C-alpha positions in Angstrom: 0.0 0.0 0.0 1.5 3.4 -1.0 0.4 6.4 1.0 0.5 9.6 -0.8 -1.8 12.5 -1.8 -2.5 15.4 -4.1 -3.4 18.7 -2.5 -7.1 17.9 -2.7 -6.9 14.4 -1.3 -8.5 14.1 2.1 -6.9 12.6 5.1 -6.9 8.8 5.3 -6.0 6.4 8.0 -2.3 6.9 7.2 -2.3 10.5 8.4 -5.1 10.1 10.9 -3.5 7.2 12.8 0.1 8.0 12.2 0.8 4.9 10.0 3.1 7.1 7.8 5.0 8.8 10.6 8.4 7.7 11.9 8.7 7.5 15.7 11.9 9.4 16.9 13.1 6.3 18.7 12.8 4.2 15.6 14.6 6.8 13.5 17.5 6.6 16.0 17.6 2.8 15.9 17.4 2.7 12.1 20.3 5.2 11.9 22.6 2.8 13.8 21.5 0.0 11.4 22.2 2.2 8.4 25.7 3.1 9.7 26.5 -0.5 10.4 25.5 -1.5 6.8 27.5 1.4 5.4 30.6 0.2 7.2 29.9 -3.3 5.9 29.9 -1.9 2.4 33.2 -0.2 3.0 35.0 -3.5 3.9 33.2 -5.4 1.2 34.5 -2.9 -1.4 38.0 -3.3 0.0 37.8 -7.1 0.0 36.3 -7.1 -3.5 39.3 -5.0 -4.8 41.6 -7.7 -3.3 39.7 -10.3 -5.3 37.8 -11.9 -2.4 34.4 -13.4 -3.1 32.0 -11.0 -1.4 28.7 -12.4 -2.8 27.3 -13.6 0.4 28.1 -10.4 2.3 26.6 -8.3 -0.5 23.4 -10.4 -0.5 23.2 -10.0 3.3 23.5 -6.2 3.2 21.0 -5.9 0.3 18.4 -8.1 2.0 18.6 -6.1 5.3 18.1 -2.9 3.3 15.2 -4.3 1.4 13.5 -5.6 4.6 14.1 -2.8 7.1 15.5 0.5 6.0 12.3 1.6 4.1 9.8 0.7 6.7 8.3 2.1 9.9 6.2 -0.9 10.8 8.7 -2.9 12.8 9.1 -2.5 16.6 12.4 -1.1 18.0 13.4 -4.3 19.8 13.2 -6.3 16.5 15.4 -3.9 14.7 17.7 -4.2 17.7 18.1 -7.9 16.9 18.9 -7.0 13.3 21.6 -4.6 14.5 23.2 -7.4 16.5 23.1 -9.7 13.5 24.5 -6.9 11.2 27.2 -5.9 13.7 28.3 -9.6 14.0 28.5 -9.7 10.2 30.4 -6.4 10.2 32.9 -7.7 12.8 33.5 -10.8 10.6 34.1 -8.8 7.5 36.3 -6.3 9.3 38.4 -9.1 10.8 38.7 -10.8 7.4 39.9 -7.6 5.9 42.5 -6.9 8.6 43.8 -10.5 8.7 44.3 -10.8 4.9 45.2 -7.3 3.6 48.5 -5.6 4.4 48.5 -2.1 6.0 44.8 -2.4 6.5 44.8 -0.1 9.6 46.5 2.7 7.7 44.1 2.3 4.7 41.1 2.8 6.9 41.7 6.5 7.1 39.0 7.1 4.4 36.3 5.7 6.7 34.9 8.6 8.7 33.8 6.7 11.8 33.8 3.1 12.7 30.8 1.6 14.5 31.8 0.1 17.9 29.1 -1.7 19.9 29.6 -3.3 23.3 28.8 -7.0 23.9 26.1 -6.0 26.4 24.2 -4.2 23.7 20.8 -2.9 24.8 18.1 -0.7 23.3 18.9 2.3 25.5 22.5 2.4 24.3 21.5 2.0 20.7 19.0 4.9 21.1 21.7 7.1 22.5 24.2 6.2 19.7 21.5 6.7 17.1 20.6 10.1 18.4 24.2 11.1 18.3 24.6 9.8 14.7 21.5 11.7 13.6 22.8 14.9 15.2 26.2 14.5 13.4 24.8 13.1 10.2 24.9 16.2 8.0 27.0 18.4 10.3 29.8 19.0 7.9 28.0 18.9 4.5 25.8 21.6 2.8 22.2 21.2 1.9 23.0 20.2 -1.7 25.2 17.3 -0.6 22.7 16.3 2.0 19.9 16.0 -0.7 22.2 14.1 -3.0 23.0 11.5 -0.2 19.4 11.2 0.7 18.4 10.5 -3.0 21.2 8.0 -3.3 19.9 6.2 -0.2 16.3 6.1 -1.6 17.6 4.6 -4.9 19.6 2.0 -3.0 16.4 1.1 -1.1 14.4 0.8 -4.3 17.1 -1.3 -6.0 17.6 -3.5 -3.0 13.8 -4.3 -2.9 13.7 -5.2 -6.6 17.0 -7.2 -6.3 15.5 -9.2 -3.5 12.3 -9.9 -5.5 14.4 -11.2 -8.4 16.5 -13.3 -6.0 13.3 -14.9 -4.8 13.2 -16.7 -8.2 16.8 -17.9 -7.9 18.3 -15.0 -10.0 21.4 -13.5 -8.3 22.5 -10.5 -10.3 26.2 -10.3 -9.2 27.0 -7.1 -11.1 23.9 -5.4 -9.7 24.8 -6.5 -6.1 28.3 -5.0 -6.5 26.9 -1.7 -7.8 24.4 -1.4 -4.9 27.1 -2.0 -2.3 29.5 0.4 -4.1 26.9 3.1 -4.0 26.3 2.5 -0.3 30.0 2.8 0.3 30.0 6.2 -1.5 27.8 7.4 1.4 30.8 6.9 3.7 32.6 9.8 2.1 31.9 13.4 2.5 34.6 14.8 0.2 33.5 13.7 -3.2 32.5 15.9 -6.1 28.9 16.7 -6.8 29.3 15.3 -10.3 30.2 11.9 -8.6 26.9 12.1 -6.7 25.1 12.9 -9.9 26.7 10.1 -11.9 26.0 7.6 -9.1 22.3 8.6 -9.1 22.1 8.2 -12.9 23.8 4.8 -12.7 21.5 3.6 -9.9 18.4 4.7 -11.8 19.4 2.9 -15.0 20.3 -0.2 -13.0 16.9 -0.1 -11.3 15.2 0.1 -14.7 17.2 -3.0 -15.8 16.3 -5.0 -12.7 12.6 -4.1 -13.1 12.8 -5.3 -16.7 14.3 -8.6 -15.6 11.5 -8.9 -13.0 8.9 -8.4 -15.7 10.5 -11.2 -17.9 10.7 -13.4 -14.8 7.0 -12.9 -14.1 6.3 -13.8 -17.7 8.5 -16.9 -17.5 6.9 -18.2 -14.2 3.3 -17.1 -14.6 2.7 -16.8 -18.4 1.1 -14.0 -20.3 -1.2 -11.3 -18.9 -4.8 -11.4 -20.1 -7.7 -9.0 -19.6 -9.6 -10.7 -16.8 -12.8 -10.0 -14.9 -12.1 -10.3 -11.2 -14.8 -11.1 -8.7 -15.1 -8.9 -5.6 -17.8 -11.2 -4.2 -17.3 -13.6 -1.3 -18.4 -17.2 -0.9 -19.4 -19.1 2.2 -16.5 -20.9 3.8 -13.0 -20.7 5.4 -10.7 -18.2 3.8 -7.2 -16.6 3.6 -6.5 -13.1 2.5 -3.1 -12.5 0.8 -1.9 -8.9 0.7 1.2 -7.1 -0.6 2.9 -7.7 -3.9 4.6 -11.1 -3.9 3.3 -13.3 -6.7 5.9 -15.9 -5.6 4.4 -16.3 -2.1 0.8 -16.4 -3.5 1.8 -19.2 -5.8 3.4 -21.3 -3.1 0.4 -20.8 -0.8 -2.0 -21.8 -3.5 0.0 -25.0 -4.1 -0.1 -25.7 -0.4 -3.9 -25.5 -0.1 -5.1 -26.7 -3.5 -6.5 -29.9 -2.0 -8.0 -28.1 1.0 -11.4 -26.6 1.5 -10.0 -23.0 1.9 -10.7 -20.1 -0.4 -8.0 -17.6 -1.2 -8.7 -13.9 -1.8 -6.1 -11.4 -3.0 -5.8 -7.9 -1.6 -4.3 -4.6 -2.8 -1.7 -4.9 -5.5 -2.0 -8.7 -5.7 -5.2 -8.3 -7.7 -2.9 -8.5 -10.8 -2.4 -12.2 -10.1 -5.8 -12.9 -11.6 -4.6 -11.6 -15.0 -1.7 -14.1 -15.3 -2.4 -17.4 -17.1 -0.7 -19.5 -14.4 -3.1 -18.5 -11.6 -6.2 -19.4 -13.6 -5.6 -23.1 -12.8 -6.3 -22.7 -9.1 -9.9 -23.2 -8.1 -9.3 -22.0 -4.6 -8.4 -18.5 -5.9 -11.9 -16.9 -5.6 -11.3 -13.2 -6.2 -10.2 -9.9 -4.5 -11.3 -8.6 -1.2 -11.4 -5.0 0.0 -10.1 -1.8 -1.6 -7.2 -0.7 0.6 -7.6 2.8 -0.8 -8.6 4.6 2.4 -9.4 1.7 4.7 -6.6 -0.8 4.4 -6.6 -1.6 8.1 -10.4 -2.0 8.0 -10.1 -4.6 5.3 -8.0 -6.8 7.5 -10.1 -6.2 10.6 -13.3 -7.2 8.8 -11.9 -10.3 7.0 -13.2 -13.4 8.9 -10.2 -15.6 8.1 -6.4 -15.6 8.3 -4.3 -12.9 6.6 -0.9 -13.3 5.0 1.2 -10.2 4.6 3.7 -10.6 1.8 6.4 -8.1 0.8 5.5 -4.4 0.7 2.6 -5.0 3.1 3.6 -1.9 5.0 0.6 -1.8 7.3 0.5 -0.4 10.9 -0.5 -3.6 12.5 -0.6 -2.0 16.0 -4.4 -1.4 15.4 -5.1 -5.0 14.4 -6.1 -7.9 16.6 -3.6 -10.7 17.1 -3.5 -14.4 16.1 -4.6 -14.2 12.5 -1.9 -12.1 10.9 1.0 -13.9 9.3 4.0 -12.8 7.2 6.7 -14.5 5.1 9.1 -11.6 5.7 12.3 -12.1 7.7 11.4 -9.1 9.7 8.1 -9.5 11.6 5.9 -6.5 12.5 4.3 -6.2 15.9 1.3 -8.5 16.3 2.2 -10.7 13.3 3.3 -14.4 13.2 6.2 -15.4 11.1 6.1 -18.1 8.4 9.4 -19.9 8.1 10.7 -21.7 5.0 7.3 -21.3 3.3 5.7 -23.7 5.8 2.1 -22.4 5.7 0.8 -24.8 8.3 0.2 -22.2 11.1 -1.6 -19.9 8.6 -3.8 -22.8 7.3 -4.7 -23.9 10.8 -5.6 -20.3 11.7 -7.9 -20.1 8.7 -9.6 -23.4 9.6 -10.1 -22.2 13.2 -11.5 -18.8 12.2 -15.3 -18.5 11.5 -14.8 -17.8 7.8 -17.6 -16.3 5.7 -21.0 -17.3 7.1 -22.6 -16.5 3.7 -21.5 -15.1 0.4 -22.0 -11.5 -0.6 -22.3 -10.3 -4.1 -20.3 -7.3 -5.3 -19.6 -5.7 -8.7 -16.5 -7.3 -10.4 -13.7 -5.3 -12.0 -11.4 -5.7 -14.9 -7.6 -6.2 -14.5 -4.9 -6.8 -17.0 -5.0 -6.3 -20.8 -5.1 -8.2 -24.0 -1.4 -8.8 -24.7 -2.2 -9.7 -28.3 -3.7 -6.3 -28.9 -1.5 -4.1 -26.8 1.4 -3.8 -29.2 -1.0 -2.7 -32.0 -2.8 -0.3 -29.8 0.4 1.4 -28.7 1.7 1.6 -32.3 -1.5 3.2 -33.4 -1.5 5.8 -30.5 2.2 6.7 -30.9 2.0 7.0 -34.7 -1.0 9.3 -34.4 1.0 11.4 -31.9 4.2 11.4 -33.9 3.1 11.6 -37.5 -0.3 13.2 -37.6 -2.4 15.9 -36.0 -5.0 13.5 -34.6 -3.3 13.5 -31.2 -1.7 16.8 -30.2 -1.1 16.0 -26.5 -0.2 12.5 -25.1 -0.7 12.0 -21.3 0.6 8.9 -19.5 -1.1 8.7 -16.1 0.3 6.3 -13.5 -2.5 6.7 -11.0 -4.4 5.1 -8.2 -8.1 4.7 -7.4 -8.0 7.0 -4.4 -7.4 10.2 -6.3 -11.0 10.7 -7.4 -10.9 14.5 -7.3 -7.8 14.8 -9.4 -8.8 12.2 -11.9 -12.2 13.8 -12.4 -10.7 17.2 -13.0 -8.1 15.6 -15.3 -11.0 14.2 -17.4 -12.6 17.6 -17.6 -9.4 19.1 -18.9 -8.9 16.7 -21.8 -9.7 18.0 -25.3 -10.6 16.0 -28.4 -7.0 16.1 -29.5 -5.7 14.7 -26.2 -5.0 11.0 -25.7 -4.7 9.5 -22.2 -2.9 6.2 -21.4 -4.0 5.4 -17.9 -2.5 2.8 -15.5 -4.7 1.5 -12.7 -7.4 4.2 -12.9 -10.2 4.1 -15.5 -11.0 7.7 -16.2 -13.6 6.7 -18.8 -12.5 9.4 -21.2 -13.3 9.1 -24.9 -9.8 9.2 -26.2 -8.1 6.9 -23.6 -6.5 3.5 -23.1 -7.0 1.9 -19.7 -4.4 -0.6 -18.5 -5.3 -1.9 -15.0 -2.1 -3.5 -13.8 -2.6 -2.6 -10.1 0.6 -0.8 -9.3 2.8 -3.6 -10.6 5.9 -1.5 -11.2 7.9 -4.0 -13.4 4.9 -4.3 -15.8 4.3 -0.5 -15.8 8.0 0.0 -16.5 7.9 -2.4 -19.4 4.9 -0.7 -21.1 6.4 2.8 -20.6 9.7 1.6 -22.2 7.6 0.4 -25.2 5.9 3.8 -25.5 9.0 5.9 -25.2 10.9 3.7 -27.7 8.4 4.8 -30.4 8.1 8.6 -29.8 10.2 11.6 -29.3 10.4 11.7 -25.5 11.4 15.3 -25.4 8.2 16.4 -27.2 6.7 19.4 -25.3 3.2 17.8 -25.6 4.2 14.6 -23.8 3.2 14.4 -20.1 4.0 11.8 -17.4 1.8 12.2 -14.3 2.4 10.0 -11.3 -0.3 10.0 -8.7 1.5 7.3 -6.7 4.5 8.6 -4.8 6.6 5.9 -3.1 10.2 5.0 -3.3 9.9 2.7 -6.2 9.0 5.4 -8.7 11.9 7.8 -7.8 14.3 6.0 -10.2 11.6 6.1 -12.9 11.3 9.9 -12.5 15.0 10.4 -12.8 15.3 8.1 -15.8 12.5 10.0 -17.7 14.2 13.4 -17.1 17.6 12.0 -18.0 16.1 10.7 -21.3 14.8 14.2 -22.1 11.2 14.2 -20.9 10.0 17.8 -20.5 6.9 17.2 -18.4 7.3 14.8 -15.4 4.8 15.5 -12.6 4.5 13.6 -9.3 2.1 13.7 -6.3 3.5 15.2 -3.2 5.4 12.6 -1.1 4.5 12.0 2.5 7.4 13.0 4.8 8.5 9.5 5.7 9.2 8.9 2.0 10.6 12.3 0.9 10.7 15.4 3.0 9.5 18.7 1.4 13.0 20.0 1.0 14.1 17.0 -1.0 11.0 17.2 -3.3 12.0 20.8 -4.0 15.4 19.6 -4.8 14.0 17.2 -7.3 12.2 20.0 -9.0 15.1 22.4 -8.9 17.8 20.0 -10.2 15.8 17.5 -12.2 12.8 19.5 -13.3 10.4 17.0 -11.7 7.3 19.0 -10.9 5.0 18.5 -7.9 1.4 17.9 -8.9 -1.1 20.8 -8.3 -4.2 20.7 -10.4 -4.7 19.2 -13.9 -5.2 22.6 -15.7 -1.8 23.8 -14.4 -0.1 20.4 -14.7 -1.0 20.0 -18.3 0.8 23.1 -19.4 4.2 22.3 -20.9 7.3 23.2 -18.9 8.7 24.8 -22.0 
């Protein structure tokens, strides 16, 4: 679930209950973890230069980043455990370096500060250290360098998450792992040129796009083609499990585990896209999609009468949910949630059988998801040809939106002229000249389709617009890639503070020309 808003978007449970805020204590604990991982990156880079195999260490660092650095849902004591594990890894890497490389102590002068933790590590000591690190973090660098380091951190997080998703399918991208850790090591240095920061950001954004493309091809390999599919939002009498998040991999394994059991599976949030893949159509237990998660994600879980599985990116504030029926396959377990180890879903299944389930079915209006992959290439060719070689389409708008921006999308529709064409992801605006591709925030698929579009047109055309109404970490590399490729009009919804602070969003506008969304009549005016 991505929490974000346009100016006219009303408060949701994210802002009302603080699900999007970062507690000060948690920030301090996270800072210690970040610094520990940065020092790991320093020694990994040194060992790699000396021709040591650093693959396992790289994978460890990337997985920790993917699972913890970008979230606020985990309790402090759990991250404390991660710090202990990470510090143990750091100690091993540091010792390996000092034992095998000559003059190692002298060569460490380019490491600003080494993390030293006592054996009797406790939460209070970590909090004190974290607060000190936060106070000193940007003490000796100016605002411009601060913004660059924050952007690099965000791109590392996005890349780590996508890398981990790809690794789920057994694909270890060695070169990508090295580049992620090298970029993390750059954050250990204050005295580097601004052009080095800029080049690092560009390289990370390009790498992120490549990893997303490999994810798309992996989905296609494992789950088949995407088809336009009608998805039921009705429920049936019986025991049930709700699967939320974005991991198609976890959903597939669960369906295999219960295919001979009398338990129904319902998808939730971004996993609605599973219904469009050929592979998932074979499972009779996969009944449909439950809830909306637009403004009442927590309510969806609280009202579901079965067990709930939280897969990756299920960044939900579970503090407000009752215990005993929430499970996760993540290595890091939020408060009130039970961990599933080694994909053994027995506790989840038993919980579903013990729960009351749906007493009776309820009929709801179905929705359409996916697209006809046989027709899509022809449709895109026709649209881009009309935009590039005729006057039939004078303004092409690519809208990566979400269903909870009703006010903005309605105003966008009113601002469309007969010579405008809108390609909309996730949100059906029901405009006359539009192509609707509901892929439910699946970033690798969105990335693939946008790459197809921009390969056929002049991306620097003044009348080409990219509007992102979803503003989470995963789209930041996409924004940078579009601007680097020459796109004139890239507009994004305002980020909530725990994703990007207002100062950093202003930096994106000043240095990259990425505009903050206002209203459609203003946003649809070219930047040039």
